[in-house]
MARROVO-746994 format. One record per residue (C-alpha): x, y, z; residue in one letter. Coordinates in steps of 0.1 Angstrom, whole numbers, plus 5000, padded with zeros to 4 digits. Layout:
<fikols>
x,y,z,res
X,Y,Z,A $
...
</fikols>
This chain:
<fikols>
x,y,z,res
4928,4809,4777,M $
4951,4821,4806,T $
4932,4853,4809,V $
4899,4835,4808,D $
4909,4812,4837,V $
4923,4842,4857,L $
4891,4862,4852,L $
4868,4832,4860,A $
4887,4824,4892,A $
4887,4860,4903,A $
4850,4863,4896,G $
4842,4832,4915,A $
4862,4844,4945,L $
4845,4879,4942,A $
4811,4862,4944,L $
4821,4843,4975,V $
4836,4875,4991,A $
4804,4894,4983,A $
4780,4868,4996,A $
4799,4862,5029,W $
4816,4895,5033,S $
4810,4900,5070,D $
4818,4864,5078,W $
4851,4865,5058,I $
4861,4898,5075,R $
4858,4882,5109,R $
4879,4851,5099,L $
4918,4852,5103,P $
4921,4856,5065,V $
4919,4884,5040,S $
4907,4886,5004,E $
4943,4890,4990,P $
4954,4860,5010,L $
4926,4839,4996,L $
4934,4850,4961,A $
4971,4842,4966,L $
4963,4807,4978,G $
4939,4800,4949,I $
4966,4813,4925,G $
4991,4788,4939,V $
4966,4760,4934,V $
4958,4770,4898,L $
4994,4777,4890,G $
5022,4753,4878,P $
5030,4743,4914,A $
4997,4723,4917,V $
4971,4721,4889,L $
4989,4740,4861,G $
4957,4754,4846,V $
4969,4790,4850,L $
5002,4792,4830,P $
5017,4827,4831,L $
5051,4841,4820,P $
5081,4833,4842,D $
5085,4861,4867,L $
5122,4865,4861,L $
5118,4866,4823,E $
5087,4887,4818,D $
5072,4909,4845,H $
5063,4941,4826,A $
5026,4931,4828,W $
5030,4927,4866,L $
5045,4962,4868,H $
5017,4977,4848,T $
4990,4960,4869,A $
5006,4970,4902,A $
5009,5006,4889,R $
4972,5009,4880,L $
4961,4992,4912,L $
4983,5015,4933,L $
4968,5046,4915,A $
4933,5036,4924,M $
4943,5027,4960,S $
4962,5059,4969,V $
4934,5080,4953,M $
4909,5062,4976,S $
4932,5067,5006,V $
4934,5105,4998,A $
4896,5107,4997,L $
4888,5084,5026,R $
4886,5111,5052,Y $
4875,5148,5051,P $
4905,5170,5042,F $
4902,5189,5075,R $
4907,5156,5094,L $
4936,5144,5072,A $
4952,5178,5078,R $
4952,5173,5116,T $
4975,5142,5112,R $
5002,5159,5092,W $
5028,5161,5120,R $
5025,5124,5127,Q $
5024,5114,5091,V $
5055,5136,5084,L $
5074,5118,5112,L $
5064,5084,5097,L $
5077,5095,5063,L $
5108,5114,5074,A $
5121,5090,5101,V $
5103,5057,5100,V $
5105,5052,5062,M $
5143,5058,5058,P $
5148,5036,5089,A $
5129,5008,5074,M $
5149,5010,5042,A $
5182,5010,5062,F $
5172,4981,5084,V $
5159,4960,5054,T $
5191,4967,5034,A $
5213,4957,5064,G $
5194,4925,5069,L $
5197,4917,5032,A $
5235,4922,5034,A $
5238,4901,5065,L $
5216,4871,5056,T $
5218,4869,5018,L $
5255,4878,5015,G $
5248,4905,4988,V $
5267,4936,4981,G $
5258,4972,4991,L $
5241,4980,4958,G $
5219,4949,4957,V $
5211,4953,4995,A $
5200,4989,4989,A $
5178,4979,4960,L $
5160,4953,4982,I $
5157,4977,5011,G $
5142,5005,4990,A $
5117,4983,4972,A $
5104,4967,5005,L $
5102,5000,5024,T $
5067,5014,5016,P $
5037,5003,5036,T $
5013,4989,5011,D $
4980,5008,5008,P $
4961,4978,4993,V $
4969,4953,5021,L $
4968,4981,5048,A $
4932,4989,5037,S $
4921,4954,5045,T $
4932,4961,5081,V $
4920,4997,5083,A $
4886,4996,5066,T $
4854,4977,5070,G $
4829,4973,5099,K $
4851,4950,5120,P $
4880,4974,5119,A $
4857,5003,5128,E $
4843,4983,5157,E $
4877,4972,5171,D $
4902,5000,5162,L $
4903,5037,5170,P $
4899,5060,5141,G $
4932,5077,5150,H $
4951,5044,5143,D $
4932,5037,5111,R $
4937,5072,5098,Q $
4975,5072,5104,L $
4980,5038,5088,L $
4959,5048,5057,S $
4976,5082,5052,L $
5011,5069,5057,E $
5005,5040,5033,S $
4991,5064,5007,G $
5020,5089,5010,A $
5050,5067,5013,N $
5042,5047,4982,D $
5052,5077,4961,G $
5079,5090,4984,L $
5097,5056,4982,A $
5108,5065,4947,L $
5137,5087,4958,P $
5150,5058,4980,L $
5148,5036,4950,V $
5167,5061,4928,L $
5194,5064,4954,V $
5196,5026,4955,A $
5200,5025,4918,I $
5228,5050,4921,A $
5245,5027,4946,L $
5240,4998,4922,A $
5259,5017,4895,G $
5238,5030,4865,P $
5232,5064,4880,L $
5256,5088,4898,S $
5245,5101,4931,M $
5241,5136,4917,G $
5219,5123,4889,E $
5198,5103,4914,A $
5193,5134,4936,L $
5183,5156,4907,V $
5159,5131,4893,E $
5144,5126,4928,S $
5139,5163,4932,L $
5121,5166,4899,W $
5101,5134,4906,D $
5088,5147,4939,V $
5084,5184,4931,A $
5069,5178,4897,G $
5045,5152,4912,A $
5033,5176,4939,V $
5027,5204,4914,L $
5010,5181,4889,L $
4988,5166,4916,G $
4978,5200,4931,V $
4969,5214,4897,L $
4949,5185,4884,L $
4933,5178,4917,G $
4921,5214,4920,W $
4909,5215,4884,L $
4891,5182,4888,G $
4874,5192,4921,G $
4864,5226,4907,R $
4850,5211,4875,A $
4829,5185,4894,L $
4817,5211,4918,R $
4806,5234,4890,A $
4789,5205,4873,G $
4771,5196,4905,A $
4760,5232,4911,E $
4745,5234,4876,H $
4729,5199,4877,G $
4752,5186,4850,A $
4766,5156,4870,T $
4748,5126,4884,D $
4758,5103,4913,P $
4767,5075,4888,G $
4794,5094,4868,P $
4807,5109,4901,E $
4813,5074,4914,L $
4839,5067,4888,V $
4852,5102,4882,F $
4880,5099,4907,T $
4892,5066,4892,V $
4894,5082,4857,V $
4911,5112,4873,L $
4937,5089,4889,A $
4945,5073,4856,F $
4947,5106,4839,A $
4972,5119,4865,V $
4992,5087,4862,L $
4994,5091,4825,G $
5004,5127,4825,V $
5030,5119,4852,G $
5045,5092,4830,G $
5046,5116,4800,L $
5065,5143,4820,I $
5085,5117,4839,R $
5075,5125,4875,V $
5064,5102,4903,D $
5030,5092,4891,G $
5019,5074,4923,I $
5028,5104,4945,L $
5010,5128,4920,A $
4978,5107,4922,V $
4979,5109,4960,F $
4985,5146,4961,V $
4958,5150,4934,C $
4933,5131,4957,G $
4941,5154,4986,L $
4937,5185,4965,A $
4905,5172,4950,F $
4893,5164,4985,N $
4900,5199,4997,A $
4880,5217,4970,V $
4852,5192,4962,S $
4818,5193,4978,T $
4822,5162,4999,G $
4796,5143,4981,R $
4822,5129,4957,E $
4844,5118,4987,R $
4815,5099,5002,T $
4808,5082,4969,A $
4845,5073,4966,D $
4843,5054,4999,V $
4823,5028,4979,R $
4850,5026,4953,I $
4876,5023,4981,D $
4858,4992,4994,E $
4855,4977,4959,A $
4892,4982,4952,V $
4903,4967,4985,N $
4880,4937,4982,R $
4875,4929,4945,F $
4899,4947,4922,V $
4929,4933,4940,V $
4918,4897,4934,L $
4932,4892,4898,P $
4966,4906,4907,L $
4970,4884,4938,F $
4957,4854,4918,L $
4983,4860,4891,A $
5010,4866,4917,F $
5002,4833,4934,G $
5005,4815,4901,A $
5040,4829,4893,I $
5057,4825,4926,L $
5093,4814,4919,P $
5094,4784,4941,W $
5126,4769,4927,S $
5145,4802,4930,E $
5133,4806,4965,W $
5148,4773,4974,R $
5182,4785,4960,T $
5182,4812,4987,L $
5184,4785,5013,G $
5181,4792,5050,W $
5194,4827,5044,G $
5162,4836,5025,G $
5140,4823,5052,L $
5159,4841,5079,L $
5158,4873,5059,F $
5121,4871,5055,T $
5114,4865,5092,V $
5138,4892,5103,L $
5123,4918,5079,V $
5088,4911,5092,L $
5099,4914,5128,V $
5126,4941,5127,L $
5119,4963,5096,R $
5090,4983,5113,R $
5077,4973,5147,P $
5108,4984,5168,P $
5111,5017,5150,V $
5074,5027,5155,V $
5074,5015,5191,Y $
5105,5036,5199,L $
5089,5066,5184,L $
5056,5062,5202,R $
5060,5094,5223,R $
5066,5118,5194,P $
5038,5100,5175,L $
5015,5104,5204,H $
5007,5067,5205,L $
4998,5046,5235,A $
5018,5014,5238,R $
4990,4992,5224,P $
4986,5016,5194,D $
5023,5017,5188,A $
5025,4979,5189,A $
4996,4975,5165,Y $
5007,5002,5140,L $
5042,4988,5142,G $
5032,4953,5133,W $
5006,4961,5106,F $
5028,4977,5080,G $
5023,4951,5053,P $
5045,4947,5022,I $
5025,4940,4990,G $
5016,4956,4957,V $
5038,4987,4962,S $
5069,4964,4967,A $
5060,4945,4935,L $
5058,4979,4917,F $
5092,4990,4928,Y $
5109,4956,4924,L $
5097,4954,4888,T $
5106,4991,4883,L $
5142,4984,4895,E $
5144,4954,4871,S $
5132,4976,4842,E $
5158,5003,4850,R $
5188,4980,4851,L $
5200,4944,4846,S $
5202,4935,4883,M $
5211,4904,4903,D $
5180,4881,4902,P $
5182,4878,4940,V $
5166,4912,4943,V $
5134,4900,4926,L $
5135,4865,4942,V $
5141,4877,4978,A $
5117,4906,4973,G $
5088,4884,4962,T $
5094,4860,4990,L $
5089,4888,5015,V $
5058,4900,4997,V $
5043,4865,4997,A $
5052,4860,5034,A $
5037,4894,5044,S $
5005,4887,5025,T $
5002,4854,5044,V $
5013,4866,5079,V $
4995,4899,5079,H $
4964,4883,5064,G $
4963,4856,5091,L $
4970,4880,5120,T $
4947,4909,5110,A $
4916,4896,5128,T $
4934,4882,5159,P $
4954,4914,5161,G $
4922,4935,5162,R $
4907,4913,5189,V $
4939,4914,5209,L $
4941,4952,5206,Y $
4905,4956,5218,R $
4912,4934,5248,K $
4944,4952,5257,V $
4934,4988,5250,A $
4898,4984,5262,G $
4870,5009,5256,P $
4891,5039,5269,K $
4916,5032,5241,G $
4890,5036,5214,R $
4885,5067,5193,D $
4849,5072,5181,E $
4859,5090,5149,Q $
4847,5068,5120,D $
4863,5063,5086,D $
4838,5083,5066,T $
4844,5114,5088,G $
4808,5120,5093,D $
4815,5136,5127,H $
4826,5172,5126,D $
4846,5170,5157,R $
4879,5150,5158,D $
4878,5131,5190,R $
4913,5117,5188,S $
4923,5138,5218,A $
4907,5110,5239,S $
4934,5086,5228,T $
4957,5078,5258,P $
4992,5092,5260,G $
5024,5074,5252,P $
5025,5055,5284,D $
4989,5042,5278,G $
</fikols>
């Protein structure tokens, strides 16, 4: 009964999203935000027709759903642009991963300690889980016709590639946080992190290369059709995720690396087909998860956090990312409007749910980690969903035509025109 209600509601919302897609994309809402709101209405807080297990007692299903959705999303990000174009962004993406990501974890952990009154271990767990920029919510900002009209390709590419990469690379931060919380020694956490990352890279390169070569060989001999090609990368993502779980490496990172390797050796036709899957994941596949999340929001536990919880949420949204990106605008080669936009739109969503539930599975932790974490995720879904369209319009007005990059998301142009993006002083 519960699953039937969930699927029926998600299907109805998908029909509305499909019928009025352009209209919805131009409103100050997003599909995940709409799904979250409907989930709240259907959940025990209002109608009570969508009873799901209590979040604090049973969240294994949420962890699995987030893991599968992330795998599809990071694979789509890796295939969104031609490999030659993604390669030109590696210095900026590396800076975002090596400097901005640890800074976000540190700032979030510090805010948790100051506002929630928790210890170092609990603060570190919260900070690590809320660090990654979510590829699912980020894609609602970086993809689609309105985004292509209003935002330069340079900004959309950076946000997409960062969100795909830092989802997997957040795992070492989580393991260090678990070590600070007690169950692991710091040496064990570092060794496990090294294997997680190195093993994921090796696995992703191997399976991505094999998958790309196999599909290319099939295309050359007429053994594959556009239909099977359309879902091949999704199946490949799940296969990499499964193998990663069996050999205990970072499965999400392995899927992203696999997508990059597949992108590098495939014919390009597969990547173009995957753009359609990318759109489907970002607009439709996310709906059941956010519906379910809306139905299980821990309202009573949020109230126990008091004003500290509200202050923590506001400060995380304002201080976790925007100041760091803005201060690094020169080395990131971003104009002021671009730095402000990319700093603000670093949403917290499915990836945070994945790591929050992962931490809960690894150890018996203070419930405040999951309670405070889900409060920030819900707030980010609402705030970033409401500000996405006004933010695009404001960027267009501030940056003007000269601040626009003509490179589109599908990478159909051979020449990267990002050099026309203004310098750090805009």
